[in-house]
Backbone as CSV, one residue per row, in Angstrom:
resi,resn,N_x,N_y,N_z,CA_x,CA_y,CA_z,C_x,C_y,C_z
1,MET,53.077,-1.958,10.012,53.275,-1.630,9.010,52.369,-2.236,8.322
2,SER,51.770,-3.764,8.628,51.138,-4.287,8.411,49.789,-4.377,7.880
3,GLU,49.061,-2.989,8.351,48.107,-2.624,8.711,47.792,-1.389,7.648
4,LEU,48.991,-0.640,7.320,49.243,0.030,5.666,49.358,-0.336,4.504
5,LEU,49.271,-1.959,4.175,49.486,-2.593,3.242,48.177,-3.299,2.934
6,ASN,47.066,-2.951,3.962,46.420,-4.187,4.057,45.659,-3.536,2.358
7,VAL,45.072,-4.396,1.351,43.901,-4.489,-0.111,42.766,-5.365,0.713
8,SER,41.646,-4.436,0.136,40.477,-4.574,-0.071,39.554,-4.762,-1.509
9,SER,38.479,-4.727,-2.095,37.953,-4.027,-3.296,37.727,-3.118,-3.126
10,SER,37.800,-2.203,-4.439,36.842,-0.838,-4.155,35.226,-0.854,-4.155
11,PRO,34.744,-0.203,-3.628,35.449,1.278,-3.911,36.642,1.370,-2.446
12,HIS,37.603,2.145,-2.410,38.268,2.400,-1.594,38.423,3.826,-0.614
13,VAL,37.471,4.365,-1.445,36.764,5.549,-0.537,35.427,5.531,0.018
14,ARG,34.782,5.781,1.016,33.522,5.366,1.293,32.666,6.945,1.956
15,HIS,31.709,6.863,1.767,30.766,7.991,2.264,30.752,7.549,3.966
16,LYS,30.175,8.401,4.449,29.798,7.876,6.248,27.940,7.939,5.769
17,ASP,27.372,8.623,5.114,26.225,7.918,5.002,25.903,6.363,3.931
18,THR,24.466,6.318,4.839,24.373,5.130,4.809,22.906,4.593,3.975
19,THR,22.012,3.878,3.435,20.996,3.721,2.611,20.031,4.092,3.785
20,ALA,20.308,4.031,5.063,19.160,4.008,6.036,19.168,5.012,6.299
21,SER,20.562,5.976,6.740,20.774,7.244,6.703,20.118,8.250,5.325
22,ILE,20.082,8.266,4.213,19.619,8.973,3.679,18.386,8.827,3.797
23,MET,17.777,7.707,3.888,15.997,7.227,3.516,15.505,8.212,4.637
24,ARG,15.818,8.372,6.032,15.544,8.587,7.239,15.792,9.949,6.172
25,ASP,16.638,10.818,6.450,16.808,12.564,5.947,15.440,12.078,4.697
26,VAL,15.034,11.368,4.153,13.653,11.457,3.212,12.432,11.700,3.894
27,ILE,12.958,10.794,4.761,11.420,10.816,5.789,11.426,12.035,6.294
28,ILE,12.472,12.371,6.797,12.242,13.672,7.841,11.456,14.715,6.680
29,GLY,12.304,14.796,5.474,11.749,15.799,4.474,10.709,15.333,4.070
30,LEU,10.166,14.855,3.692,8.126,14.131,3.993,7.487,14.312,5.408
31,LEU,7.864,14.847,6.107,7.094,14.382,7.127,5.816,15.860,6.824
32,PRO,6.555,17.182,6.956,5.613,18.501,6.460,4.604,18.293,5.673
33,ALA,4.689,17.785,4.734,3.874,17.261,3.167,3.010,16.552,3.882
34,THR,3.148,14.761,4.869,2.852,14.336,5.280,1.563,14.768,6.466
35,VAL,2.360,15.692,7.763,1.167,16.393,8.666,0.111,17.237,8.481
36,PHE,0.803,17.783,6.946,0.081,18.585,6.721,-1.456,18.110,5.577
37,GLY,-1.154,16.675,5.175,-2.136,16.350,3.984,-2.941,15.349,5.084
38,ILE,-2.920,14.790,6.422,-3.228,14.636,7.472,-4.263,15.097,8.379
39,TRP,-3.379,16.620,8.674,-4.657,17.504,8.869,-5.203,18.308,8.269
40,ASN,-5.239,18.492,6.794,-5.975,18.584,6.036,-6.950,17.644,5.545
41,PHE,-6.721,16.113,5.670,-7.960,15.244,4.763,-8.360,14.929,6.115
42,GLY,-7.658,14.651,7.424,-8.120,13.906,8.600,-7.858,12.886,8.922
43,LEU,-8.363,11.921,9.295,-8.270,10.180,9.946,-8.057,9.537,8.506
44,ASP,-8.778,9.762,7.525,-9.264,8.771,6.090,-7.372,8.450,5.387
45,ALA,-7.008,10.082,5.664,-5.277,10.320,4.932,-4.449,9.472,5.953
46,ALA,-4.652,10.184,7.294,-3.773,9.251,8.532,-3.915,7.035,8.364
47,MET,-5.064,6.782,8.076,-5.066,5.124,7.286,-4.519,4.452,6.799
48,VAL,-4.613,5.880,5.442,-3.619,5.658,4.367,-2.288,5.562,4.049
49,VAL,-1.710,6.315,4.713,-0.042,7.023,5.157,0.320,5.926,6.019
50,ILE,-0.682,4.831,7.212,0.090,3.721,7.429,-0.139,3.047,7.103
51,THR,-1.137,2.676,6.339,-1.746,1.194,5.306,-0.584,1.103,4.019
52,ALA,0.146,2.067,3.767,0.744,1.903,2.522,2.807,1.565,2.980
53,VAL,2.549,2.458,4.511,3.699,2.612,5.042,3.945,0.838,5.227
54,VAL,2.621,0.492,6.514,3.042,-1.392,6.811,3.074,-2.044,5.605
55,SER,2.426,-2.015,4.760,2.008,-2.951,3.603,3.398,-2.684,2.700
56,CYS,4.135,-2.478,2.112,4.761,-1.897,1.813,6.244,-2.797,2.575
57,VAL,6.283,-2.582,3.667,7.594,-3.308,5.102,7.344,-4.659,4.897
58,ALA,6.185,-5.304,4.908,5.770,-6.345,5.758,5.453,-7.094,3.955
59,LEU,5.362,-6.673,3.143,5.347,-7.313,1.294,6.900,-7.613,1.325
60,GLU,7.512,-6.241,1.364,9.352,-6.802,1.617,9.389,-7.515,2.055
61,ALA,9.052,-7.381,3.888,10.134,-8.403,5.088,9.668,-9.923,3.659
62,MET,8.622,-9.838,3.806,7.822,-11.526,3.860,8.100,-12.080,2.258
63,TYR,8.800,-11.477,1.228,9.555,-11.455,-0.238,10.434,-11.990,0.173
64,GLN,11.402,-10.899,0.861,12.782,-11.869,0.914,12.997,-12.652,2.379
65,HIS,12.227,-13.208,3.087,12.300,-13.990,3.774,12.071,-15.826,2.676
66,PHE,10.923,-15.781,2.108,10.088,-16.603,1.339,10.868,-16.899,0.150
67,MET,12.120,-16.006,-0.027,13.087,-16.047,-0.953,14.298,-16.313,-0.551
68,HIS,14.969,-16.852,0.236,16.056,-16.384,1.379,16.955,-15.912,1.234
69,LYS,16.507,-14.720,0.999,17.278,-13.015,0.470,17.726,-12.544,2.305
70,LYS,18.577,-12.236,2.212,18.583,-11.334,3.454,17.677,-10.019,3.400
71,VAL,16.755,-10.232,4.887,15.667,-9.025,5.357,16.173,-7.117,5.515
72,THR,16.413,-6.484,4.458,16.713,-5.497,4.401,15.899,-4.168,5.013
73,ILE,14.395,-4.757,5.325,13.672,-3.094,5.803,13.993,-1.853,6.692
74,CYS,15.569,-3.134,7.538,15.801,-1.421,8.399,16.366,-0.659,7.357
75,ASP,17.264,-0.671,6.264,16.950,0.714,4.920,16.083,1.303,4.924
76,LEU,15.050,1.121,5.483,14.219,1.760,5.718,13.223,2.354,3.812
77,SER,14.202,1.762,3.101,13.347,2.428,1.267,12.264,1.827,1.353
78,ALA,11.623,0.277,1.531,10.149,-0.121,1.767,9.557,1.065,2.773
79,ALA,10.079,1.506,3.471,8.974,2.490,4.022,8.876,3.660,3.512
80,VAL,9.953,4.577,3.047,10.025,4.841,1.851,8.978,5.102,0.890
81,THR,8.860,4.120,0.146,8.392,4.041,-1.314,6.818,3.463,-0.557
82,GLY,6.786,3.125,0.953,5.209,3.249,1.014,4.722,4.838,1.613
83,LEU,5.344,5.280,1.655,5.142,6.927,2.076,5.003,8.064,1.076
84,LEU,6.157,7.680,0.332,5.645,8.594,-1.007,4.195,7.962,-2.000
85,LEU,4.212,7.198,-2.192,2.768,6.072,-2.591,1.345,6.474,-2.180
86,ALA,1.004,6.347,-0.604,0.463,7.195,0.066,-0.183,9.207,-0.269
87,LEU,1.591,9.487,-0.168,0.351,10.644,-0.582,1.047,10.982,-1.813
88,ASN,0.925,10.467,-2.720,0.060,10.420,-3.954,-0.999,9.611,-4.302
89,LEU,-1.540,9.845,-3.587,-2.866,9.135,-2.933,-4.060,9.592,-2.832
90,PRO,-5.713,9.535,-2.959,-6.092,10.566,-2.465,-6.501,10.229,-1.157
91,SER,-7.451,10.806,-0.404,-7.724,9.828,0.496,-8.762,9.288,0.833
92,THR,-9.465,9.076,0.042,-10.551,8.365,0.129,-10.750,6.998,-0.480
93,ILE,-9.574,6.886,-1.241,-9.110,5.740,-1.555,-9.319,4.110,-0.464
94,PRO,-9.715,3.325,-0.964,-10.056,2.293,0.301,-8.966,1.289,0.222
95,LEU,-8.775,1.212,1.324,-7.640,1.034,1.701,-6.830,-0.612,1.234
96,GLY,-8.103,-1.401,0.795,-7.531,-2.612,0.112,-6.648,-1.948,-1.351
97,MET,-7.158,-0.952,-1.998,-6.896,-0.689,-2.818,-4.905,-0.249,-2.847
98,VAL,-5.367,0.109,-1.900,-3.698,1.070,-0.706,-2.892,0.673,-1.259
99,ILE,-3.333,-1.158,-0.299,-2.389,-2.386,-0.139,-1.690,-3.140,-1.772
100,ILE,-3.129,-3.021,-2.784,-2.839,-3.659,-3.712,-1.452,-2.630,-4.332
101,GLY,-2.281,-1.304,-4.611,-0.953,-0.651,-4.941,0.715,-1.023,-4.482
102,SER,0.428,-1.810,-2.864,2.002,-1.608,-2.043,2.414,-2.395,-2.541
103,PHE,1.372,-3.471,-3.457,2.423,-5.219,-3.973,2.780,-5.234,-5.359
104,PHE,2.137,-4.404,-5.954,2.782,-3.365,-7.316,3.917,-3.000,-7.038
105,ALA,3.923,-1.601,-5.776,5.390,-1.085,-6.232,6.419,-1.640,-5.467
106,ILE,6.448,-2.708,-4.067,7.357,-3.132,-3.966,7.250,-4.785,-4.296
107,ILE,6.698,-5.573,-5.066,7.181,-6.955,-5.485,7.551,-6.892,-7.053
108,VAL,7.085,-5.831,-7.550,6.504,-5.838,-9.215,7.391,-5.993,-9.368
109,VAL,7.729,-4.061,-9.160,8.547,-2.800,-9.804,9.818,-3.186,-9.096
110,LYS,10.285,-3.690,-7.951,11.379,-3.560,-6.910,12.218,-4.654,-6.431
111,GLN,11.053,-5.808,-5.753,12.137,-7.334,-6.076,11.766,-7.611,-7.061
112,LEU,11.128,-7.903,-8.108,11.310,-8.499,-9.746,12.489,-8.646,-9.728
113,PHE,12.757,-7.715,-9.878,14.198,-6.773,-10.604,15.325,-6.962,-10.155
114,GLY,14.813,-7.140,-8.309,16.411,-7.467,-7.861,16.451,-6.776,-6.590
115,GLY,15.877,-5.899,-6.318,15.383,-5.351,-4.787,16.357,-4.101,-4.914
116,LEU,16.451,-3.411,-3.723,16.944,-1.804,-4.208,18.117,-1.721,-5.441
117,GLY,17.708,-0.881,-5.628,19.549,-0.280,-7.015,18.949,-1.021,-8.096
118,GLN,17.921,-1.586,-7.305,18.362,-2.398,-9.418,16.722,-1.866,-10.290
119,ASN,15.400,-1.401,-10.142,14.044,-1.492,-10.553,14.239,-0.475,-11.434
120,PHE,13.786,0.330,-12.427,14.240,0.517,-13.388,13.524,2.110,-13.858
121,MET,12.620,1.977,-13.044,11.309,2.823,-12.219,11.048,3.389,-11.512
122,ASN,10.655,4.528,-10.987,10.325,4.932,-9.447,8.847,3.259,-9.112
123,PRO,9.524,2.768,-7.542,7.913,1.564,-7.429,6.880,2.736,-6.750
124,ALA,7.277,4.230,-6.490,5.696,4.827,-5.477,4.650,5.228,-6.765
125,LEU,5.728,5.231,-7.835,4.763,6.077,-9.228,4.326,4.783,-9.282
126,ALA,5.816,4.287,-10.354,4.479,3.172,-10.903,3.607,2.433,-10.193
127,ALA,3.361,2.558,-9.036,2.356,2.307,-8.789,0.683,3.102,-8.696
128,ARG,1.423,3.872,-8.545,0.136,5.627,-8.473,-0.409,5.174,-10.211
129,CYS,0.313,5.206,-11.023,-0.175,4.826,-12.868,-1.090,3.878,-12.222
130,PHE,-0.157,2.506,-12.196,-1.031,1.574,-11.934,-2.287,1.295,-11.095
131,LEU,-2.471,1.762,-10.603,-3.995,2.143,-9.383,-4.524,2.933,-10.665
132,LEU,-4.010,4.355,-11.164,-4.795,5.325,-11.862,-5.322,4.735,-13.373
133,ILE,-4.796,3.677,-14.077,-5.641,3.103,-14.635,-6.317,1.759,-14.202
134,SER,-5.805,0.836,-13.115,-6.934,0.103,-12.742,-7.971,0.768,-12.078
135,PHE,-8.233,1.754,-11.769,-8.956,2.077,-9.887,-9.335,3.259,-10.856
136,ALA,-10.009,3.862,-12.355,-9.312,5.967,-12.115,-10.668,6.352,-11.448
137,GLY,-11.966,5.526,-11.524,-12.655,5.982,-10.745,-11.961,6.866,-9.227
138,ARG,-12.129,6.085,-8.453,-11.711,6.448,-7.455,-10.471,7.164,-7.246
139,MET,-9.602,6.877,-8.079,-8.171,7.337,-8.070,-8.549,9.215,-8.419
140,THR,-9.555,9.418,-9.017,-9.944,11.027,-9.338,-11.006,11.605,-9.161
141,ALA,-10.857,10.559,-7.311,-12.322,11.286,-6.236,-12.389,11.933,-5.294
142,PHE,-11.813,13.260,-5.006,-11.376,13.708,-4.436,-12.187,14.598,-3.840
143,THR,-12.365,14.365,-2.350,-13.884,15.244,-1.465,-12.408,16.158,-0.406
144,TYR,-13.283,17.761,-0.170,-12.573,18.181,0.845,-13.048,18.641,0.987
145,ASP,-13.155,19.109,2.710,-13.985,20.130,3.518,-15.657,19.302,2.998
146,GLY,-15.691,17.697,3.172,-16.830,17.154,2.969,-17.792,17.844,1.888
147,ILE,-17.132,18.268,0.663,-17.629,18.264,-0.950,-16.714,17.485,-1.252
148,THR,-17.422,17.479,-2.494,-16.076,16.101,-4.007,-16.546,17.227,-5.432
149,GLY,-15.280,16.988,-6.011,-15.176,17.894,-6.915,-13.588,18.223,-7.269
150,ALA,-13.732,19.064,-8.454,-12.371,18.535,-9.413,-11.364,19.375,-8.550
151,THR,-9.881,19.019,-8.852,-8.585,19.674,-8.080,-8.920,21.087,-8.575
152,PRO,-7.532,22.017,-8.170,-8.234,23.178,-8.357,-6.893,23.244,-10.115
153,LEU,-5.845,22.524,-10.498,-5.115,22.192,-11.436,-6.697,21.592,-12.215
154,ALA,-6.937,21.056,-12.042,-8.357,20.663,-13.888,-9.502,21.372,-13.286
155,LEU,-9.391,22.419,-12.392,-9.933,24.303,-13.278,-9.721,24.783,-13.848
156,VAL,-7.905,25.065,-13.511,-7.008,24.893,-14.146,-7.163,25.141,-16.149
157,LYS,-7.584,23.678,-16.145,-7.286,23.204,-17.699,-8.433,23.700,-18.448
158,ALA,-9.993,23.900,-17.445,-11.215,23.980,-18.181,-10.930,25.843,-17.975
159,GLY,-10.495,26.240,-17.813,-10.150,27.892,-18.054,-10.981,28.211,-16.876
160,GLU,-10.708,27.891,-15.632,-11.519,29.063,-14.630,-10.618,28.881,-14.048
161,ASN,-11.284,30.033,-12.683,-10.002,31.072,-12.604,-10.132,30.253,-10.787
162,VAL,-8.877,30.589,-9.951,-8.549,29.224,-8.444,-7.902,30.514,-8.262
163,ASP,-7.975,30.029,-6.713,-7.070,30.390,-5.218,-5.123,30.781,-5.601
164,VAL,-5.305,30.921,-6.501,-3.225,30.401,-5.849,-2.991,30.443,-4.621
165,LEU,-3.370,31.662,-3.845,-2.641,31.254,-2.378,-3.313,29.867,-1.453
166,SER,-4.450,30.090,-1.604,-4.673,27.922,-1.213,-3.881,27.157,-1.664
167,MET,-3.652,27.455,-3.275,-3.112,26.372,-3.990,-1.649,26.223,-3.129
168,PHE,-1.129,27.228,-3.355,0.405,27.555,-2.398,0.712,26.742,-0.639
169,LEU,-0.750,27.193,-0.193,-1.156,26.479,1.098,-1.223,25.389,1.278
170,GLY,-2.187,24.579,0.482,-2.144,23.553,0.742,-3.660,23.306,0.752
171,THR,-4.689,24.405,1.209,-6.067,24.279,1.659,-6.955,23.545,-0.114
172,THR,-6.884,22.421,-0.714,-7.767,22.524,-1.427,-7.631,21.150,-2.110
173,ALA,-8.380,20.679,-2.792,-8.614,19.122,-3.262,-7.725,18.087,-3.604
174,GLY,-6.966,17.272,-3.248,-6.039,16.929,-4.145,-5.521,15.291,-3.238
175,THR,-4.583,14.688,-4.302,-3.560,14.330,-2.885,-3.174,13.888,-2.192
176,ILE,-2.820,13.389,-1.168,-2.875,13.600,0.580,-1.249,14.087,0.627
177,GLY,-0.423,14.470,-0.338,0.871,15.159,0.246,1.502,16.113,-1.384
178,GLU,0.359,16.695,-1.803,0.814,17.540,-3.573,-0.348,18.291,-2.947
179,THR,-0.991,19.051,-2.195,-1.607,19.898,-1.686,-0.426,21.327,-1.650
180,SER,-0.054,21.388,-0.944,0.907,22.529,0.030,2.108,22.447,-0.954
181,THR,2.528,23.407,-1.836,3.314,23.406,-1.918,4.312,24.117,-1.179
182,LEU,3.975,24.785,-0.109,4.345,25.313,1.483,5.037,23.978,2.069
183,ALA,4.640,23.332,2.054,4.862,22.256,3.475,6.040,21.133,2.032
184,ILE,5.858,20.801,0.938,7.212,20.368,0.118,7.773,21.156,-0.193
185,LEU,8.165,22.336,-0.120,9.494,23.665,-0.347,10.201,22.906,0.952
186,ILE,9.794,22.553,2.022,9.905,23.031,3.432,10.783,21.746,3.590
187,GLY,10.470,20.339,2.932,10.866,19.699,3.235,11.953,19.980,2.069
188,ALA,11.931,20.019,0.994,13.188,20.011,-0.116,14.538,20.719,-0.154
189,ALA,14.092,21.646,1.190,14.651,23.309,1.599,15.427,21.555,2.281
190,TYR,15.317,21.197,3.364,15.756,19.870,4.407,16.448,19.241,3.590
191,LEU,16.013,18.281,2.816,17.722,17.497,1.883,18.712,18.346,1.392
192,LEU,18.313,19.496,0.980,18.946,19.579,-0.151,20.409,20.992,1.096
193,TYR,19.468,20.749,2.401,20.938,21.760,3.326,21.292,19.979,3.869
194,ARG,21.213,19.094,3.774,21.630,17.931,4.132,22.699,16.936,2.812
195,ARG,22.302,17.789,1.769,22.778,17.355,1.021,22.406,16.064,0.445
196,VAL,21.263,15.293,0.304,20.798,14.500,0.626,20.404,14.242,-1.745
197,ILE,19.706,15.818,-1.718,19.326,15.765,-3.369,20.257,17.468,-3.378
198,LYS,20.328,17.465,-5.019,20.792,18.384,-5.589,20.136,18.857,-6.377
199,ILE,20.159,20.409,-6.454,18.781,21.520,-7.222,19.084,21.067,-8.413
200,THR,20.524,20.592,-9.465,20.306,20.498,-10.620,19.003,20.055,-11.234
201,ILE,18.318,18.771,-10.818,17.041,17.820,-11.497,16.224,19.272,-11.233
202,PRO,15.721,18.767,-9.492,14.765,20.098,-9.891,14.667,21.496,-10.536
203,ALA,15.669,21.904,-10.175,15.620,22.939,-10.843,15.385,23.640,-12.485
204,CYS,16.025,22.100,-12.993,16.008,21.937,-14.923,14.757,21.874,-15.036
205,TYR,13.753,20.587,-14.411,12.209,20.645,-14.245,11.318,20.925,-13.631
206,ILE,11.219,22.322,-13.323,10.490,23.602,-12.927,10.527,24.596,-13.674
207,GLY,12.055,24.444,-14.037,12.961,26.050,-14.804,11.831,25.890,-17.048
208,SER,12.179,24.746,-16.510,11.744,23.801,-18.542,10.419,24.557,-18.249
209,PHE,9.710,22.794,-17.236,7.921,23.251,-17.762,7.640,24.598,-17.011
210,ALA,8.425,24.928,-16.584,7.215,27.681,-17.087,7.679,27.292,-18.420
211,VAL,8.983,27.709,-18.926,9.269,27.860,-20.503,7.989,27.429,-21.262
212,PHE,6.786,26.756,-20.930,7.438,25.694,-21.570,5.329,25.848,-21.655
213,VAL,5.448,25.906,-20.566,4.012,26.267,-20.559,3.539,28.191,-20.811
214,LEU,4.257,29.010,-20.645,4.543,29.913,-20.905,4.691,30.686,-22.763
215,ILE,5.087,29.638,-23.160,4.728,29.543,-24.529,3.596,29.207,-24.975
216,PHE,2.915,27.352,-24.818,2.366,27.338,-25.445,1.198,27.006,-24.023
217,GLY,1.244,27.288,-23.122,-0.243,27.514,-22.128,-1.254,28.362,-23.257
218,GLY,-0.966,29.680,-23.983,-2.118,29.921,-24.364,-2.679,31.127,-23.270
219,HIS,-1.372,31.455,-22.470,-2.006,32.662,-21.656,-1.077,34.227,-21.729
220,GLY,0.038,33.850,-22.913,0.810,34.796,-22.781,1.908,34.636,-20.839
221,LEU,2.570,35.784,-21.203,2.700,36.283,-20.055,1.769,35.921,-18.480
222,ASP,0.889,35.191,-18.298,0.212,35.199,-17.187,0.820,34.458,-16.475
223,PHE,1.517,35.360,-15.081,2.031,34.350,-13.828,1.073,33.957,-13.155
224,THR,0.162,34.457,-12.714,-1.466,34.118,-12.059,-0.915,32.718,-12.598
225,TYR,-1.568,32.303,-14.118,-1.555,30.558,-14.424,-1.128,30.033,-14.268
226,LEU,0.683,30.976,-14.822,2.305,29.840,-14.969,1.950,29.592,-13.064
227,ALA,1.769,30.882,-11.625,2.156,29.717,-10.717,0.751,28.726,-10.778
228,ALA,0.065,28.892,-10.562,-1.329,27.840,-10.646,-1.236,26.490,-10.752
229,GLN,-0.152,27.011,-12.095,0.538,25.704,-13.132,1.551,24.828,-11.566
230,LEU,1.525,25.906,-11.340,3.371,25.782,-10.427,2.791,25.167,-9.203
231,CYS,1.754,25.209,-8.479,1.480,24.780,-7.119,0.757,23.661,-7.176
232,GLY,-0.071,23.425,-8.809,-1.278,22.319,-8.667,-0.462,21.303,-9.365
233,GLY,-1.176,20.058,-8.838,-0.737,18.791,-8.556,0.593,18.302,-7.706
234,GLY,0.680,17.509,-8.794,2.193,16.743,-8.105,3.368,17.277,-8.605
235,LEU,3.529,18.478,-9.137,4.901,18.938,-9.887,6.106,19.076,-8.482
236,MET,5.662,19.754,-7.608,6.887,19.966,-6.454,6.937,18.545,-6.185
237,LEU,5.755,18.056,-5.412,6.706,16.917,-5.157,7.176,15.888,-5.896
238,GLY,6.933,15.986,-6.970,7.971,15.025,-8.229,8.930,15.303,-8.102
239,ALA,8.913,16.589,-8.867,10.055,17.631,-8.815,11.888,16.967,-8.111
240,PHE,11.389,16.862,-6.508,11.654,17.631,-5.332,12.251,16.034,-4.780
241,PHE,11.119,15.077,-4.604,10.976,13.867,-3.983,11.537,12.718,-5.054
242,MET,10.775,12.897,-6.414,10.361,11.313,-7.034,11.240,11.247,-8.193
243,ALA,11.550,12.369,-8.718,12.440,12.995,-10.135,13.968,12.948,-9.285
244,THR,14.261,12.653,-8.692,15.372,13.189,-7.731,15.964,11.306,-7.091
245,ASP,15.335,10.648,-7.226,15.698,9.985,-6.815,16.691,9.259,-7.193
246,TYR,17.360,7.870,-6.718,19.000,8.049,-6.961,19.481,7.071,-8.164
247,VAL,18.370,5.537,-7.985,18.572,5.090,-8.947,18.139,4.906,-10.327
248,THR,16.958,5.165,-10.083,15.704,6.046,-11.416,16.636,7.461,-12.400
249,SER,17.581,7.935,-11.817,17.823,9.026,-11.800,19.333,9.129,-12.642
250,PRO,19.228,10.419,-13.945,21.291,9.755,-13.739,21.635,9.916,-13.549
251,ALA,23.192,9.746,-13.387,24.405,9.824,-12.378,25.790,11.303,-12.678
252,THR,25.343,11.639,-14.216,26.186,12.449,-14.972,25.416,13.855,-14.580
253,PRO,26.523,14.770,-14.393,26.111,16.047,-13.984,25.489,16.282,-15.541
254,LYS,25.289,16.170,-16.644,24.765,16.206,-18.327,23.767,16.069,-18.276
255,GLY,23.879,14.979,-17.837,23.106,13.715,-17.189,21.523,14.612,-16.749
256,LYS,22.002,14.795,-15.807,20.725,15.421,-14.991,19.708,16.694,-15.528
257,VAL,20.957,17.467,-16.500,20.620,18.705,-16.760,19.411,18.308,-17.777
258,ILE,19.765,17.617,-19.243,18.777,16.560,-19.777,17.448,15.773,-18.969
259,PHE,17.698,15.537,-18.405,16.700,14.906,-17.337,15.806,15.766,-16.819
260,GLY,16.094,16.788,-16.347,15.537,17.709,-15.798,14.681,18.424,-17.099
261,ILE,14.883,18.600,-17.933,14.044,19.291,-19.404,13.288,18.617,-19.848
262,LEU,13.694,17.061,-19.954,12.873,16.659,-20.449,11.747,15.696,-19.840
263,LEU,12.192,16.017,-17.953,10.872,16.009,-17.817,9.626,17.191,-17.266
264,GLY,10.242,18.557,-17.511,9.612,20.139,-17.504,8.376,19.855,-18.930
265,CYS,9.466,19.353,-19.564,8.662,19.990,-21.530,7.497,18.331,-21.959
266,LEU,8.140,16.979,-20.992,6.357,15.796,-20.672,6.108,16.556,-20.106
267,THR,5.684,17.063,-18.637,4.919,17.476,-18.288,4.179,18.561,-18.926
268,GLY,4.257,19.619,-19.006,3.839,19.902,-19.909,2.784,20.154,-21.108
269,LEU,3.975,19.374,-21.460,2.799,17.965,-23.076,1.686,17.476,-22.775
270,PHE,1.900,16.320,-21.463,0.948,16.024,-20.985,-0.397,16.790,-20.451
271,ARG,0.082,17.565,-19.604,-1.127,18.445,-19.445,-1.534,19.528,-20.325
272,LEU,-1.354,20.283,-20.783,-1.788,21.087,-21.940,-2.608,20.831,-22.955
273,PHE,-1.577,19.515,-23.973,-2.177,18.657,-24.569,-3.029,17.164,-24.421
274,GLY,-2.659,17.090,-23.251,-3.666,15.626,-23.060,-4.553,15.742,-22.383
275,ASN,-5.403,14.623,-22.171,-7.374,14.795,-21.626,-6.755,14.824,-19.987
276,SER,-5.764,14.131,-19.258,-5.428,14.611,-17.968,-4.896,16.471,-17.649
277,ALA,-5.868,15.884,-16.164,-4.620,17.626,-15.895,-3.319,17.465,-15.892
278,GLU,-3.133,16.052,-15.122,-2.222,15.732,-14.502,-0.993,15.276,-16.077
279,GLY,-0.159,15.364,-15.011,1.144,14.784,-15.469,2.113,14.095,-15.662
280,VAL,2.872,14.273,-14.142,4.253,14.318,-13.813,4.945,12.899,-13.865
281,SER,3.951,12.195,-13.264,3.788,10.268,-12.939,4.152,10.032,-14.324
282,TYR,3.034,10.079,-14.833,3.504,9.652,-16.061,4.858,10.016,-17.753
283,ALA,5.221,11.718,-16.900,6.447,12.350,-16.908,7.895,11.824,-16.731
284,ILE,7.733,11.382,-15.869,8.983,10.650,-14.452,9.182,9.267,-15.045
285,ILE,7.987,8.700,-15.044,8.327,7.112,-15.586,8.730,6.933,-16.930
286,PHE,8.217,7.831,-17.790,8.656,7.524,-19.460,10.560,8.179,-18.865
287,CYS,10.506,8.781,-17.893,12.149,9.330,-18.501,12.815,8.820,-17.686
288,ASN,12.180,8.211,-16.672,13.079,6.824,-15.956,13.544,5.563,-16.411
289,LEU,12.848,5.672,-18.092,13.135,4.486,-19.625,14.283,4.800,-19.463
290,LEU,14.492,5.960,-19.973,15.087,6.717,-20.944,16.575,7.220,-19.749
291,VAL,16.450,6.969,-19.150,17.937,7.115,-17.694,18.968,6.237,-18.822
292,PRO,18.998,4.742,-18.762,20.439,4.380,-19.751,20.996,5.219,-20.727
293,ILE,19.896,5.384,-21.494,20.029,6.215,-22.921,21.338,7.708,-22.437
294,ILE,19.997,8.243,-21.459,20.739,9.810,-21.614,22.420,9.388,-20.702
295,GLU,22.335,8.190,-20.085,23.554,7.962,-19.226,24.978,7.566,-20.296
296,LYS,24.673,6.892,-21.074,25.392,5.906,-22.368,26.182,7.700,-23.085
297,TYR,25.054,8.168,-23.195,25.885,9.499,-23.818,26.269,10.629,-23.590
298,THR,26.104,10.801,-22.929,26.678,11.756,-21.222,27.877,11.712,-20.142
299,TYR,28.330,9.974,-20.805,29.209,9.756,-19.778,30.295,10.205,-19.857
300,PRO,31.340,10.991,-18.659,32.561,11.516,-18.895,33.780,10.597,-20.134
301,THR,34.327,10.856,-20.915,35.179,9.728,-21.238,36.677,10.467,-20.664
302,PRO,37.314,8.968,-20.244,37.716,8.549,-18.499,39.430,9.807,-19.890
303,PHE,40.278,10.012,-18.698,41.418,10.861,-18.962,42.152,10.038,-20.011
304,GLY,42.509,10.302,-21.094,43.214,9.393,-22.261,42.697,8.140,-22.798
305,TYR,41.714,8.357,-23.256,41.287,8.089,-23.802,39.761,8.667,-25.126
306,LYS,39.481,8.584,-25.748,38.765,9.085,-27.024,37.357,8.978,-26.453
307,LYS,36.330,9.658,-26.995,35.028,9.266,-26.711,34.969,7.732,-27.951
308,GLY,34.060,6.728,-27.398,34.834,5.526,-27.931,34.960,4.838,-27.239
309,GLY,35.967,5.121,-26.172,36.638,4.619,-25.364,38.317,3.938,-26.158
310,LYS,38.619,4.563,-26.859,40.007,4.063,-27.709,40.834,4.721,-27.178
311,ASN,42.022,3.858,-26.517,43.214,4.984,-26.380,43.723,6.071,-27.173
312,LYS,44.044,7.078,-26.717,45.162,8.127,-27.691,46.184,7.776,-28.184
């Protein structure tokens, strides 16, 4: 009888999934894009992936050790940050810059704000944007099959024709993990099957972006152009693996829809009217900053209360 009356602090209902199990699923979901990226770009890509993951894990462990905090690298969140960072980098980037990016992601964005669950924006994308601002030349130098040139998305922005099938399969220039839409979708299907993510944010993101492109892209109902925009750049990787980050995305159902639509519109705005052909990273980071406001106005009213928190 005493066991039935045992009282513990909330929450009283707990899910069997842990942070480590969720992060493990995310790593598995990223494996198709990672393996393809290494096959596509060779040993340089493998070295970038290894450097990013090892440096992120090591930096988190060292920071927590010297700050006399519990070392939590076994939850695999630092490894996921490192892997996402690597997949958003060109294979030709110097490894020293990779370590700088890892430092910014883990120490500046994550640990200085309290660690896992406290960061206000996606650490990997924040580090990518930091590197893009600091080392623009190296971050936009893409080499594929021994030839240095523009990415297909840059060619689309310049009005040139591209091979959409190559963009879908991934045999093009770009960052390590963004080129193969097929590999990304395979990994995303795994996360959806495992219920690690829900389709709401990716669907609203990709759908609103597609509508924005059709309306403002200047190509009318040119679905080849639309397909190139969807397969090019980091849209698919961002939609399924970074926009769905638990910490930096809304928790409310309505908030997820608003968040996804804002992402699609901002990405379209940056791509079509900005100087750069890309815009996913900046769109996600900007919307991360809006999450507290989105949740404030979409949080459901508790039963028995009116809007504004007053009793009926």
